[in-house]
Structures are given as C-alpha cells and as structure tokens.
C-alpha positions as CSV (number, residue, x, y, z in Angstrom):
1,M,-28.4,29.6,14.6
2,N,-28.1,27.9,17.9
3,S,-29.4,23.9,17.9
4,E,-33.0,25.2,19.1
5,D,-33.6,27.8,16.6
6,A,-32.2,25.3,13.7
7,R,-34.6,22.8,14.7
8,H,-37.5,25.0,13.8
9,Y,-36.2,27.1,10.9
10,L,-37.6,26.6,7.4
11,P,-35.4,27.7,4.4
12,H,-37.1,29.3,1.7
13,V,-35.4,27.1,-1.8
14,V,-36.2,27.7,-5.1
15,F,-35.5,25.3,-7.6
16,V,-35.2,27.2,-11.2
17,D,-34.5,25.6,-15.0
18,H,-31.7,27.1,-17.5
19,N,-33.8,30.2,-18.4
20,N,-34.2,30.8,-14.7
21,K,-37.8,30.0,-14.9
22,I,-39.2,29.3,-11.5
23,I,-39.7,25.6,-11.5
24,E,-40.4,24.6,-7.8
25,Q,-40.4,26.1,-4.3
26,S,-40.5,24.4,-1.2
27,N,-38.7,24.3,2.5
28,E,-36.8,21.1,1.4
29,P,-33.1,21.9,0.5
30,G,-32.3,18.3,-0.1
31,L,-34.6,17.5,-3.0
32,V,-34.5,17.6,-6.8
33,P,-37.5,17.7,-8.5
34,D,-38.1,14.9,-11.0
35,G,-37.6,14.6,-14.6
36,Y,-34.1,17.1,-14.9
37,G,-31.3,14.4,-14.6
38,L,-29.9,15.5,-11.2
39,E,-29.4,13.8,-8.1
40,A,-30.2,15.7,-4.8
41,S,-26.9,16.5,-3.3
42,G,-28.2,16.9,0.5
43,L,-30.6,15.2,2.8
44,P,-34.5,16.1,3.1
45,I,-34.2,18.5,6.4
46,A,-38.0,17.1,7.4
47,P,-36.8,14.4,9.2
48,F,-34.2,16.1,11.4
49,Q,-36.8,19.0,12.6
50,E,-39.2,18.0,15.8
C-alpha cells in the first residue's frame, strides 16, 4: 500500500469477548473497549489520517 492509499485506508476491526461474541466494531485498531482490563497496544489511527 502506498503512502497516499494508507492515509485514506479505514481498517475493519472487530473486538470479541472470550466466547467470540462481538463486543465492538470500528475502524480504530489502536483502541480497546472499556471494562475488559486490557490496555490498547497501539495508537489511534484517526490523528494520522488527512
């Protein structure tokens, strides 16, 4: 993916629980829903897009 395409790319992220139940769907790979005792392992993508 070139730099121009990367600036406009929106990933498809699905956060599931231990039973594989969908908890949240978003375009933001750097975030984790509250209440699961997890810390985000990345940065939000939105501030880096144009």
